[in-house]
TORKOL-530755 format. One record per residue (C-alpha): residue in three letters; x, y, z. Coordinates in steps of 0.001 Angstrom, whole numbers, plus 524288, in hexadecimal, padded with zeros to 5 digits. Each point is the difference from the previous one (the first is absolute). Layout:
// residues N
+-----+-------+-------+-------+
|  aa |     u |     v |     w |
+-----+-------+-------+-------+
| ALA |     X |     Y |     Z |
...
+-----+-------+-------+-------+
// end
This chain:
// residues 376
+-----+-------+-------+-------+
|  aa |     u |     v |     w |
+-----+-------+-------+-------+
| UNK | 80000 | 80000 | 80000 |
| UNK | 80B60 | 80932 | 802D2 |
| UNK | 8055F | 7FD52 | 7F27E |
| UNK | 7F2DB | 802DE | 7F9D5 |
| UNK | 7FE82 | 80C99 | 807C1 |
| UNK | 80D25 | 80483 | 7FAED |
| UNK | 7FB3C | 7FD43 | 7F234 |
| UNK | 7F4AA | 8094C | 8021D |
| UNK | 80938 | 80B70 | 7FEB6 |
| UNK | 8034F | 7FD0A | 7F1E4 |
| UNK | 7FC5E | 80A64 | 7F655 |
| UNK | 7F729 | 7FCCB | 7F4B3 |
| UNK | 80A9C | 803A3 | 7F67B |
| UNK | 8077E | 7F3BD | 803BB |
| UNK | 7F623 | 7F7C0 | 7F8D7 |
| UNK | 7FECE | 807E9 | 7F389 |
| UNK | 80645 | 7FC65 | 7F30D |
| UNK | 80B83 | 8085E | 7FC4B |
| UNK | 7FA43 | 803EE | 7F2D3 |
| UNK | 8026B | 80EAB | 8006E |
| UNK | 80659 | 806B7 | 7F45C |
| UNK | 80A6B | 80A96 | 80228 |
| UNK | 7FF99 | 80B8C | 7F6B5 |
| UNK | 8065F | 80D5A | 7FF33 |
| UNK | 7F9BF | 80C86 | 804BE |
| UNK | 7FD0A | 80489 | 7F24A |
| UNK | 7F993 | 7F313 | 7FCF3 |
| UNK | 7F757 | 800ED | 80C06 |
| UNK | 7FBD9 | 80DC9 | 7FC43 |
| UNK | 7FC8C | 7FB9F | 7F258 |
| UNK | 7F8D9 | 7F433 | 8054F |
| UNK | 7F7F5 | 80848 | 80958 |
| UNK | 7FBE0 | 808D5 | 7F4D4 |
| UNK | 7FC49 | 7F441 | 7F7DB |
| UNK | 7F857 | 7FA3E | 80B57 |
| UNK | 7F80F | 80C67 | 8017B |
| UNK | 7FCFE | 80024 | 7F17C |
| UNK | 7FBB4 | 7F1CE | 7FFDD |
| UNK | 7F90C | 7FF1C | 80D14 |
| UNK | 7F2BB | 7FFC8 | 7F992 |
| UNK | 80419 | 7F4F6 | 7F6E8 |
| UNK | 804F1 | 7F815 | 80B9A |
| UNK | 7F2DF | 80104 | 806E5 |
| UNK | 7F907 | 7FC0A | 7F38E |
| UNK | 808C7 | 7F416 | 7FE5B |
| UNK | 7FD15 | 7FB76 | 80DE4 |
| UNK | 7F15F | 801B9 | 7FE14 |
| UNK | 7FFD6 | 7F89B | 7F322 |
| UNK | 80764 | 7F478 | 805BB |
| UNK | 7F854 | 7FF4B | 80CB6 |
| UNK | 7F580 | 7F766 | 7FA0B |
| UNK | 809DC | 7F529 | 7FDA1 |
| UNK | 80462 | 7FA22 | 80CE2 |
| UNK | 80C53 | 7FA94 | 7F9A1 |
| UNK | 804B4 | 80B01 | 7F727 |
| UNK | 80E8E | 80218 | 7FDBB |
| UNK | 80535 | 80DC2 | 8021D |
| UNK | 80D80 | 805E6 | 80138 |
| UNK | 804EC | 80C48 | 806C4 |
| UNK | 80A19 | 808D7 | 7F9BF |
| UNK | 80B5C | 80207 | 80998 |
| UNK | 801F7 | 80E04 | 7FB3D |
| UNK | 7F247 | 80585 | 7FF34 |
| UNK | 7F853 | 7F695 | 8088C |
| UNK | 7F5C9 | 7FE4A | 7F551 |
| UNK | 7F8A2 | 7F330 | 7FED6 |
| UNK | 801CA | 7F9BB | 7F2AD |
| UNK | 7FAA5 | 7F497 | 7F88E |
| UNK | 809E1 | 7F6AE | 7FA30 |
| UNK | 7FEC3 | 80595 | 7F24C |
| UNK | 80169 | 80E10 | 804C9 |
| UNK | 80D4C | 7FE9F | 80667 |
| UNK | 808FD | 80243 | 7F459 |
| UNK | 7F931 | 80C32 | 7FAF5 |
| UNK | 7FF31 | 80588 | 80DBE |
| UNK | 80E92 | 7FE0B | 8023B |
| UNK | 80325 | 8069F | 7F319 |
| UNK | 7F7A1 | 80BB8 | 8039F |
| UNK | 80635 | 80137 | 80D76 |
| UNK | 80DF6 | 7FE77 | 7FAFD |
| UNK | 7FD7F | 809A2 | 7F500 |
| UNK | 7FB02 | 809DB | 809E5 |
| UNK | 80C1A | 7FDAF | 8083C |
| UNK | 808BB | 80314 | 7F450 |
| UNK | 7FD99 | 80E97 | 801DA |
| UNK | 803DE | 80043 | 80E64 |
| UNK | 80A23 | 7F517 | 8012D |
| UNK | 80487 | 7FBCD | 7F269 |
| UNK | 80AEB | 7F73B | 8050E |
| UNK | 7F6FF | 7F7F6 | 808B5 |
| UNK | 7F5C9 | 7FF86 | 7F535 |
| UNK | 80A09 | 7FAE2 | 7F632 |
| UNK | 804B3 | 7F5AB | 8098E |
| UNK | 7F1FD | 7FB84 | 8023D |
| UNK | 7FDC0 | 7FF64 | 7F14E |
| UNK | 80BC6 | 7F741 | 7FDF2 |
| UNK | 7FC48 | 7F686 | 80ABD |
| UNK | 7F135 | 8003C | 7FE39 |
| UNK | 7FDB7 | 800FD | 7F15C |
| UNK | 80A0C | 7F5D4 | 7FBAE |
| UNK | 7FAD7 | 7F28B | 803AD |
| UNK | 80C1B | 7F7FF | 7FC81 |
| UNK | 8075F | 8007E | 80CEF |
| UNK | 80C50 | 7FA26 | 7FA28 |
| UNK | 800BA | 80AAB | 7F5A9 |
| UNK | 7FDDB | 80A50 | 80A63 |
| UNK | 80B1D | 7FA8E | 80833 |
| UNK | 8094A | 7FF83 | 7F468 |
| UNK | 7FC45 | 80DD3 | 7FC16 |
| UNK | 801A4 | 80671 | 80D3A |
| UNK | 80CB4 | 7F8A1 | 80264 |
| UNK | 80514 | 805AF | 7F33B |
| UNK | 7FBE0 | 80DAF | 8042A |
| UNK | 8071F | 7FDAA | 80CD5 |
| UNK | 80C78 | 7FCC7 | 7F875 |
| UNK | 7FED6 | 80CAC | 7F85A |
| UNK | 7FE39 | 807B8 | 80C84 |
| UNK | 80AFF | 7F8A1 | 806B7 |
| UNK | 8096A | 803E1 | 7F537 |
| UNK | 7FBE2 | 80E39 | 80125 |
| UNK | 801E3 | 80045 | 80EBE |
| UNK | 80D0D | 7F8C3 | 7FF42 |
| UNK | 80540 | 8081E | 7F4A1 |
| UNK | 7F9A8 | 80D7A | 80106 |
| UNK | 80A63 | 80657 | 7F768 |
| UNK | 7FE96 | 7F6ED | 7F45A |
| UNK | 7F630 | 80546 | 7F648 |
| UNK | 7FE0D | 7F2FA | 7F925 |
| UNK | 7F85E | 7FB06 | 80BB4 |
| UNK | 7F71D | 80BFE | 7FFDC |
| UNK | 7F9CD | 7FCE3 | 7F2DB |
| UNK | 7F775 | 7F496 | 7FBD2 |
| UNK | 7FDC6 | 7FCE6 | 7F1AE |
| UNK | 7F1DE | 7FCAE | 7FD62 |
| UNK | 80475 | 7F75D | 7F4BC |
| UNK | 808E9 | 7F816 | 808E2 |
| UNK | 7FC34 | 7F1A2 | 7FF57 |
| UNK | 80085 | 7FE1E | 80ECB |
| UNK | 7F7A7 | 80C16 | 8023D |
| UNK | 7F615 | 7FBE0 | 7F5BF |
| UNK | 7FEA4 | 7F200 | 804E1 |
| UNK | 8005C | 80244 | 80EA4 |
| UNK | 7FB6A | 80DDA | 80311 |
| UNK | 7F8B8 | 80605 | 7F476 |
| UNK | 7F63D | 7F4BE | 8003D |
| UNK | 7FB8A | 8039A | 80DCD |
| UNK | 7F4A9 | 8096D | 800E8 |
| UNK | 803E1 | 80B51 | 808C4 |
| UNK | 80EB6 | 7FE85 | 7FDFA |
| UNK | 80179 | 80C51 | 7F7B6 |
| UNK | 7F7F9 | 807D8 | 809C7 |
| UNK | 808CF | 7FB54 | 80AF8 |
| UNK | 80C99 | 803EE | 7F923 |
| UNK | 7FA91 | 80D67 | 7FCC9 |
| UNK | 7FA94 | 801EE | 80DC0 |
| UNK | 80D32 | 7FD69 | 80685 |
| UNK | 8076A | 8097B | 7F741 |
| UNK | 80249 | 7FA43 | 7F283 |
| UNK | 7FC75 | 80843 | 7F43F |
| UNK | 7FC6A | 7FA3D | 7F2D3 |
| UNK | 8080A | 805EA | 7F4E9 |
| UNK | 80326 | 7FD97 | 7F1B8 |
| UNK | 80E86 | 80284 | 7FD6C |
| UNK | 80B05 | 7FD72 | 7F673 |
| UNK | 80A37 | 7F746 | 80671 |
| UNK | 80E56 | 80071 | 7FC83 |
| UNK | 80372 | 7F6B0 | 7F4F0 |
| UNK | 7F1E1 | 7FE49 | 7FB81 |
| UNK | 7F951 | 80641 | 7F447 |
| UNK | 7F256 | 7FEB0 | 8058F |
| UNK | 7F8DE | 804F5 | 80C04 |
| UNK | 7FDDE | 7F7B8 | 80C24 |
| UNK | 7F4FD | 800C2 | 809CE |
| UNK | 805C2 | 80071 | 80DA7 |
| UNK | 7FC7E | 80148 | 80E33 |
| UNK | 809C2 | 809CD | 8058D |
| UNK | 80162 | 80269 | 80EB2 |
| UNK | 7FE39 | 80E42 | 80388 |
| UNK | 80AF9 | 806CD | 8075E |
| UNK | 7F751 | 8034E | 80B93 |
| UNK | 7FCB1 | 7F199 | 801AB |
| UNK | 80E6E | 7FC7E | 7FF72 |
| UNK | 8029C | 8095D | 80B3E |
| UNK | 7F7C2 | 7F7DB | 80967 |
| UNK | 8049E | 7F1F7 | 7FE7B |
| UNK | 7FA12 | 7FBF6 | 80D0A |
| UNK | 7F285 | 8039F | 7FAFA |
| UNK | 80283 | 7F854 | 7F388 |
| UNK | 803FE | 7F426 | 807F5 |
| UNK | 7F3CB | 80190 | 8085B |
| UNK | 7F735 | 7FFF8 | 7F40C |
| UNK | 80699 | 7F395 | 7FB55 |
| UNK | 7FE36 | 7F97A | 80D47 |
| UNK | 7F19B | 803C8 | 7FFE2 |
| UNK | 7FE60 | 7F9DB | 7F293 |
| UNK | 80690 | 7F367 | 8045C |
| UNK | 7F834 | 7FE9E | 80C96 |
| UNK | 7F282 | 803B3 | 7FAC1 |
| UNK | 7F4F6 | 7F649 | 7FDD6 |
| UNK | 7F411 | 7FFC5 | 7F73C |
| UNK | 7F448 | 807A6 | 804AE |
| UNK | 7F5B5 | 7F62C | 8043E |
| UNK | 7F241 | 801A6 | 804FE |
| UNK | 7FD0F | 7F92A | 80CD0 |
| UNK | 7F4F5 | 7F637 | 8005F |
| UNK | 7F53D | 80609 | 80833 |
| UNK | 7FC05 | 7F6E3 | 80B06 |
| UNK | 7F23E | 80591 | 7FFA9 |
| UNK | 7FCC7 | 7FC92 | 80E04 |
| UNK | 7F19F | 7FCBC | 800C4 |
| UNK | 7F7DB | 7FB38 | 80B6A |
| UNK | 7F3A9 | 7F822 | 7FDBE |
| UNK | 7F4E5 | 7FBEA | 808C7 |
| UNK | 7FF2E | 7F173 | 80352 |
| UNK | 7FB58 | 7F925 | 7F3B3 |
| UNK | 7FE28 | 7F261 | 7FA86 |
| UNK | 80540 | 8058C | 7F324 |
| UNK | 80D82 | 80236 | 805B6 |
| UNK | 805EA | 7F4BA | 7F860 |
| UNK | 7FA71 | 804B8 | 7F304 |
| UNK | 80946 | 808A8 | 7F817 |
| UNK | 7FC4A | 806DC | 7F36C |
| UNK | 80D8B | 801C3 | 7FA12 |
| UNK | 80288 | 80949 | 7F48D |
| UNK | 80867 | 7FC7E | 7F43D |
| UNK | 80BA3 | 8076F | 805CD |
| UNK | 80260 | 7F491 | 80922 |
| UNK | 8045D | 7F737 | 7F4EA |
| UNK | 80BE7 | 7FF8F | 7F732 |
| UNK | 7F7EA | 7F9C5 | 7F531 |
| UNK | 7F596 | 8063F | 7F795 |
| UNK | 7F1AB | 7FD00 | 80253 |
| UNK | 7FF98 | 7F7B6 | 7F3A6 |
| UNK | 80BDB | 7F807 | 80445 |
| UNK | 7FA2D | 7FDD5 | 80D6D |
| UNK | 7F326 | 7FB50 | 7FA3F |
| UNK | 80715 | 7F6C1 | 7F6CE |
| UNK | 80834 | 7FA4F | 80AF5 |
| UNK | 7F413 | 7FE3F | 8089D |
| UNK | 7F916 | 7F8DB | 7F509 |
| UNK | 80BB8 | 7F71A | 7FDD8 |
| UNK | 800FF | 7FCF2 | 80E82 |
| UNK | 7F17D | 7FCAE | 80092 |
| UNK | 800E5 | 7F6E6 | 7F459 |
| UNK | 80C0B | 7F8ED | 804FA |
| UNK | 7FD2E | 7FF4F | 80E94 |
| UNK | 7FCEE | 7F16D | 8001B |
| UNK | 80BBC | 7FC79 | 7F79A |
| UNK | 80937 | 80834 | 80859 |
| UNK | 7FB35 | 7F9C5 | 80C8E |
| UNK | 80356 | 7F292 | 7FAAC |
| UNK | 80CE8 | 80292 | 7F93A |
| UNK | 8069A | 809DE | 808FE |
| UNK | 80679 | 7FD1E | 80CF2 |
| UNK | 7FDC8 | 80887 | 80BD0 |
| UNK | 80D65 | 8064F | 7FE4B |
| UNK | 7FCF1 | 80326 | 7F1D0 |
| UNK | 7F311 | 8061E | 803B7 |
| UNK | 80696 | 8083D | 80A8B |
| UNK | 80A00 | 80505 | 7F636 |
| UNK | 7F500 | 80367 | 7F6AD |
| UNK | 7F90B | 8077B | 80AD0 |
| UNK | 80C5C | 807D6 | 8029A |
| UNK | 800F6 | 8037E | 7F19A |
| UNK | 7F1C6 | 8041D | 7FFFB |
| UNK | 801D9 | 808F0 | 80BB6 |
| UNK | 80B49 | 80711 | 7F965 |
| UNK | 7F62E | 805A4 | 7F67F |
| UNK | 7FB14 | 80962 | 80A60 |
| UNK | 80527 | 80DD8 | 801E6 |
| UNK | 7F8B0 | 803B3 | 80C67 |
| UNK | 7F895 | 7F9FD | 80B20 |
| UNK | 7F446 | 8050A | 8079D |
| UNK | 8009E | 7FB9C | 80E2A |
| UNK | 7F56C | 800B3 | 80A50 |
| UNK | 801E0 | 7FD68 | 80E73 |
| UNK | 7F46D | 7FC03 | 80859 |
| UNK | 80197 | 8059F | 80DA7 |
| UNK | 7FAEE | 7F9F7 | 80CC2 |
| UNK | 7F4F2 | 80A01 | 800A0 |
| UNK | 7FBBD | 7FC8E | 7F218 |
| UNK | 804E2 | 80C17 | 7F90B |
| UNK | 807DD | 7FDA5 | 7F3A0 |
| UNK | 80C65 | 80728 | 7FC0C |
| UNK | 803F9 | 80075 | 7F1BB |
| UNK | 80C8F | 8041B | 7F940 |
| UNK | 806A5 | 7FEBB | 7F2B8 |
| UNK | 80D84 | 7FA31 | 7FE22 |
| UNK | 80947 | 7FBF9 | 7F530 |
| UNK | 7FFA7 | 7F153 | 7FE23 |
| UNK | 80ED4 | 7FF93 | 8019F |
| UNK | 8007C | 807F0 | 80C94 |
| UNK | 80424 | 7F943 | 80C6D |
| UNK | 7F5B0 | 7FB8B | 809AA |
| UNK | 8063B | 808F0 | 80A2B |
| UNK | 7F9A7 | 80B6F | 7F8BB |
| UNK | 7F2AC | 7FA87 | 803AB |
| UNK | 803A8 | 7FED2 | 80E62 |
| UNK | 804EF | 80E16 | 7FFF0 |
| UNK | 7F389 | 8048B | 7F954 |
| UNK | 7F752 | 7F959 | 80A23 |
| UNK | 80811 | 80495 | 80B93 |
| UNK | 7FEBD | 80E40 | 7FBD3 |
| UNK | 7F139 | 7FF0F | 801A5 |
| UNK | 7FFEB | 7F9EE | 80DA8 |
| UNK | 7FCD2 | 806EA | 80CAD |
| UNK | 809FB | 7F7BC | 80735 |
| UNK | 80A92 | 7FF0B | 7F5BB |
| UNK | 809C3 | 7FA81 | 809CC |
| UNK | 7F89F | 7F34C | 802A8 |
| UNK | 80479 | 7F447 | 7F7CE |
| UNK | 7F5D8 | 7FA4E | 7F6DE |
| UNK | 7FE94 | 7F535 | 7F5F4 |
| UNK | 7F9C0 | 7FEC1 | 7F2A7 |
| UNK | 7F9E1 | 7F390 | 7FAE1 |
| UNK | 7FEE0 | 7FCFB | 7F17A |
| UNK | 7F332 | 7FB6E | 7F9B4 |
| UNK | 803EC | 7F1C3 | 8020F |
| UNK | 80115 | 8022A | 80EA6 |
| UNK | 80ECC | 7FF54 | 800FC |
| UNK | 807D3 | 80A98 | 806B1 |
| UNK | 80750 | 80994 | 7F747 |
| UNK | 80DBC | 7FEC7 | 8057D |
| UNK | 80A40 | 80319 | 7F5B2 |
| UNK | 7FF55 | 80EBF | 7FEBA |
| UNK | 80BBB | 8003A | 7F6DD |
| UNK | 7F904 | 7F838 | 7F573 |
| UNK | 7F867 | 80700 | 7F552 |
| UNK | 7F14C | 7FFAA | 7FE92 |
| UNK | 80210 | 7F7AD | 7F3D6 |
| UNK | 80821 | 7F622 | 80786 |
| UNK | 7F602 | 7FFC3 | 80AFA |
| UNK | 7F495 | 7FDB6 | 7F6CF |
| UNK | 7F958 | 80CB7 | 803FE |
| UNK | 7FD05 | 80458 | 7F210 |
| UNK | 7F862 | 805B0 | 7F961 |
| UNK | 7F7A4 | 801CB | 80C33 |
| UNK | 7FE1C | 7FA09 | 80D5F |
| UNK | 7F805 | 80174 | 80C61 |
| UNK | 8087F | 7FE37 | 80C1F |
| UNK | 7FC3A | 7FF26 | 80E3F |
| UNK | 80602 | 8087F | 80AAE |
| UNK | 802BE | 7FA84 | 80DA3 |
| UNK | 80719 | 805D0 | 80B94 |
| UNK | 80B2F | 7F7CB | 80537 |
| UNK | 7F8F3 | 7F67F | 80913 |
| UNK | 80AC1 | 7FF33 | 80A4C |
| UNK | 80157 | 80EB6 | 800EA |
| UNK | 7F156 | 801FE | 80118 |
| UNK | 7FF2F | 7F5F2 | 80AEF |
| UNK | 80AA6 | 80723 | 8077F |
| UNK | 7F941 | 80D13 | 7FDFF |
| UNK | 7F2F0 | 7FAD6 | 804BA |
| UNK | 80677 | 7FA06 | 80BF8 |
| UNK | 805F1 | 80D44 | 8031A |
| UNK | 7F322 | 80709 | 7FDBF |
| UNK | 804DA | 8064E | 7F35F |
| UNK | 7F7F6 | 808EB | 7F766 |
| UNK | 7F5AA | 7FA68 | 7F708 |
| UNK | 8035B | 7FDEB | 7F1AD |
| UNK | 7F1F1 | 7FE6A | 7FB68 |
| UNK | 8017A | 80B5F | 7F677 |
| UNK | 80C0E | 7FC4E | 7F830 |
| UNK | 8020E | 80B56 | 7F6AC |
| UNK | 80158 | 80E67 | 80322 |
| UNK | 7F29B | 805DD | 8031F |
| UNK | 801B1 | 80B31 | 7F653 |
| UNK | 800BA | 7F649 | 7F4D1 |
| UNK | 7F22C | 7FB5D | 802BC |
| UNK | 7FA8D | 80CDB | 7FAD9 |
| UNK | 8035D | 7FB24 | 7F243 |
| UNK | 7F9B0 | 7F2A2 | 800F0 |
| UNK | 7F9C8 | 7FB59 | 7F34E |
| UNK | 7F66D | 7F574 | 7FC4F |
| UNK | 805C4 | 7F586 | 7F73F |
| UNK | 7F763 | 7FF0F | 7F3FF |
+-----+-------+-------+-------+
// end
């Protein structure tokens, strides 16, 4: 009991996922402006999706706007374009990492840029390192092909020029480093480090915490097409094939073969909708990536509890305890949806009752009950 009392002092932040995104001051200012402009659209998006208990929404880490899956790319382009006027270097870095989907090409390209910058910093007096030929094979194959690369070079101090070079009878297009940029090599090195350490801009899956009244429909999930990697037509065809061959498969396949087939089937899911039935009958619901770890579910549930320091357990639909929190929802068979059961740790509750501890009849925070819905 002493150990549990000491746990009561933990802050809620200890149980939250570290999913925050760090951005510069200029980026935050631009994001706040964008959020104000799109606030009405965000409210509309939430209202339109509210009728579907299992909709999939994402939240932009820069503006906070809620987005549907198909809206993410255009939204990012609008935000980054707006940022170009206030922080062109950060905007160019985000373009390179976000717009170019081939991660190997991005790595090769930014490593090549780093070599260019390294030569400039190591040999500041040698002019040959301060110019880049656009026709150069290495530049064309590794840097020019990346969207945002030209904007980055120009933002950090390179100027695009067309010049006659010594020994050539034709003009060359070049990127030439300005003198003022050459005077601050530490800044140039910092821009290069920022390019190397940056990551693609990604929208965070919105958990969409929802609380439902006790219902016999809790195990029924109406899942949208977003949950699947396959098209609707492909899913219908596969379902038809499985129906036609169910008897043959049961005869010819071993148990191990059927289990492997089930694992392959589950990998077709992108997301999972999870509901947790509480001791008082209320039902919590949240959305997760199918490949997230089960620990994300335990963190999600704990954040909603009145007594978030008391150990608890979750039981899967088959009645077995969910124990391996490091496994993914796919590996645990909790896709594309599942209804789990919440139970306080029996030993701890017995000790608390023996000591005359407080009642845990109401499991979740009272303020959450003001948003209770009826599961249709």
